[in-house]
N, C-alpha and C positions, 0 to 999 in steps of 0.2 A: 781109531776115538779121533774124535776130529781131537784140537787145537785148544781150543778154548774148556769142552768137558775133561785134558788131558791135567791142565791149569789148575781146575776147581781141581777139582781127586788129592791134585797135592798137593793146593790150601789147605784141605777140609785133613790130611791129616797130619799137620805141621800144626794143628791147633791145641790148646790144652781144652781138657773136656770141660771149664767153668764158664758158667757162660752168661755169669756178669761180667768176665776181659774183653773190654773194648777188643780187648785183637785176633775175638769168636767170632767181630760183626762179618760178614760175609764178605767177599771181596766182590761179588756181582749179583745187583737186586736179578728177582726176575726175568726183567724184559730184557738183560745182554750188557744192562751202563754198570758202571764199575762206580763203587760206594769209597766216599771218599774223609781223612778225619781231619780237618783245618783247628791246628792248631796257634795259629796264629792268624788271623783274618788280618789282610790287608789295611792296612792303612790304621793298626794296631798299633797302642806302641806298651805290648806286653805278648808274650810265650806264656802256654799253657803248654800242660805238659799232662795224661794223663794216671795219676798212679789204679794201681795193679791196686794196690794194698787198701784206701780209697775209697776206691768206687769215681772215682769222679777227679773235675778237675783241678788244678791246683797253678801260683803261679810258679813259672819259672827262671823264667826273666826281663826288667824292663827293659825296655832302651833313650838313651840319655833323652833327656825334656826336649820337646822337639822333632824330635826321629821318631817314623812308622816306618809298618813294617810296606814295603810295594806291589808285594805280594799274595795273596793266601798261603800258609808253607805248613805238611801238615802231611800224612800215609792213607797209601792207601792197604786199607784193612787186612790181616790174611796174607800179608808177603812179608816174606824176607828176605831181604839182600844178596848180591849173589857172594859168597866170598871172592879178591879179589888180590891174588898174590902180585907182586911188582915184578 
């Protein structure tokens, strides 16, 4: 099994079965590109977070007046960080 297929299989195994959850979006599109969910768009003064209970984005943080996010901030769906023990 090639590495890409192995990662896709691992991602399928960690999913919740509720199709309405944003975290259940596939990591990869059919043609192989990676999906990303942007929670704070570049130039925005607020950060959004997906509320699984509401199934909608809500404002979670506002930056001080005049400040904006310099980059898109978000995550790749259906992935989870590795546990790092220092």
